[in-house]
N, C-alpha and C positions, 0 to 999 in steps of 0.2 A: 871044397866050400865054393859056393856059387857068388858071383860078383852081384855087387847092388849096384843100381845106377841111381844115385840121390840127385833131385832138383832141389836147389837153393834158389826162391824168387820171392818177391815181394817189391814195393813201391820203390823207386829209386833214392838211395841216400839212406836205406835202412842197416846196411852193412852186409850185404850179400857177398861183397869179392871178398873181404875181411874174414869172413865167418868161414866160405867155402875154401878159401886159401889155408886158411888153419886146419879144416876138417881133412884138406887133402893131404898136408905135413902129418896129421895123426893117424889116417888110413892107409899112407902111401898110396892114394889113391891117382888116378889119371885124372887132370883138371881140364875143364873146358868154361872157359868165359865166351858167350854167346856173340857178344859184340868184337871180341878180339878174331874170334872164328871168322865173323861175317867180312870183318875188314881185311884182314890177312889173306883170306881166299876169295876175296870178290865176289860174294855171295850176297852183292845188294843192288837193290833196283833204282836206288837215288836216294836225295837226301829230303827229309821234311824240314824247308825252311824255318818254317813256323814255330816249330818244338823244336829247332837246331838238333834232330838226331839221323841217323840213317835208316832207311826202310830198307828191311831184309828179304830176300828172295825165300819166302818160307819154304818153298817147295823143294828149293836146292839145299838150303842148310837143314832141311830134314833128312833127307838122303843123306848128307856128310856125315851128320849126327849119329845116324843108324849106322854108317861105315865104320866109324872112330869106335862106336860102342861095341861092335861086333868082333872088331880086331883088335879090342883090349883084352887082358887076361887078369885085371884086377878091377876092384871097384872103380866107378865113374863118378866125379861131382861135376854137375852142369849148373853153370851159375849165370841168372839173365832173368829179368823181370818177364821177359815172354818164354820161358822156357818149358812151360806147360803147351804153348801151341805149337812146339817145333819138334819135340822128343818125341818118339811114338808112344802112347799110352801104354803099349804090353811090353816093352821094355824098362818101363820105372819101377822102383822098387819103392820109395818113399818121396813125396814132396814136402818140403820144410818152406812153409810160407812165415817170413820173417816181418814182424808188426812193431808199430814204432808209435808210443803216443805223437800225436800231430804237433802238440806244440812243442816236444823235444825234435822230433822230425823237422818242423820248420826252421829251426837253430841250425840244423846239420844241412838242409837243403840251401840257407842262404850264404854260410860257408864257403858251400860248393858252387857257388855264382848263380842260385836259381832265382828267379824275380820274375815279377808282373806273372801273365798268363802261366808260364810254365809253371811256377811255383805252387799259383792255386789250383792248378789242374792236378799236378801230383799229390797234392796235398789232399784234395777231393778223393781221388783214387784211394787213398790211404783210406781216410774216413768212412766211405762207401764200400770198402772191403773188395774190390777189384779184383786183386791178384788172387785172394783165397776164393772168391766164386768163379774165378776161372779156371782154376786149379781143380776145384769140387766139380764143375761142369764138364771137366774131360777126364778127370781120372776117379771120382766118385769119391766117397768119405774115407774109406779103410787106408788108405796111402799118404791120406794128408795131414800133415801136422802143423798146427799153428802155434807160433813162439813168438811169445811179446818180450822182445830184445829191450824195452824201453829201461834206462838206466842200468844196463848190464853191460858188462865187458865183451868182446869178442871171446874172451877165453870161456866166460861165463856161458853164453849161448852155444859154443861149440861143445862143453860138457854135457849141457842139455839134450843136445842131439846126440853125442854118443851115447847118453842114457837111454834114450829111445832107442838107436840100433842097437843096443845090447840087452833090450826087453828089460831094463833096470827101471825105467820111467814111461809111463803113458802117454802116446800118440794121442791128441787132443784139438777140437776144433770148436769154435764160439769161445773163446778165451778172452775177446775183448769185444769191446761197443764201444767204439769211439763218438758214434751219434749222441749215446746218452750221456758219455762223459763230458764231452763240450756243452751239451744242452744244460745240463748240471751245474755246469760253471760259468755260464752266460757266455761262452764263446762260438758258440756254432754259427753264428751269424757272420762272426768276423772270417773263421775258418772255412768255410763253405761258402764261397764266392761265385764259384763256377755256376 
């Protein structure tokens, strides 16, 4: 059996870490949270004060991720919104892009302390498919699976991903269209403030 390298990506607050950790448990995989890795191994160039986030050293984290994958003898699950930018594409088996209705996502973000520019920038990222487009640009459509996690539990999302990994469900792209949804609901102007 060959090991899988599975990326879990998406806009902040879509549930990447919860899903990735549950999958790690179910698959008995090796888990990497990119933010924790960058922080714990000092793979940081600085801090973006405007966005209140770290600036990772992509070259060094890419090298470290490759080392971890090559040393591992089991499936590897990598969790992070910038995973497609730092995991060598030739090592990637699947990229799961978690999506969430911007109305629901806004509530999650506000509960997590997002406000002002950071809130609207991340909502715009979800509405405009930024993580999905990045994944497609780097890895091509064959390995990208878009998962709408709106109103789904972590367990339901993990079950859907496991179904894809076990060839019981189909990997798809193009499952959501937040622009049209928000426009039809008269909410686009309110949610796309950037």
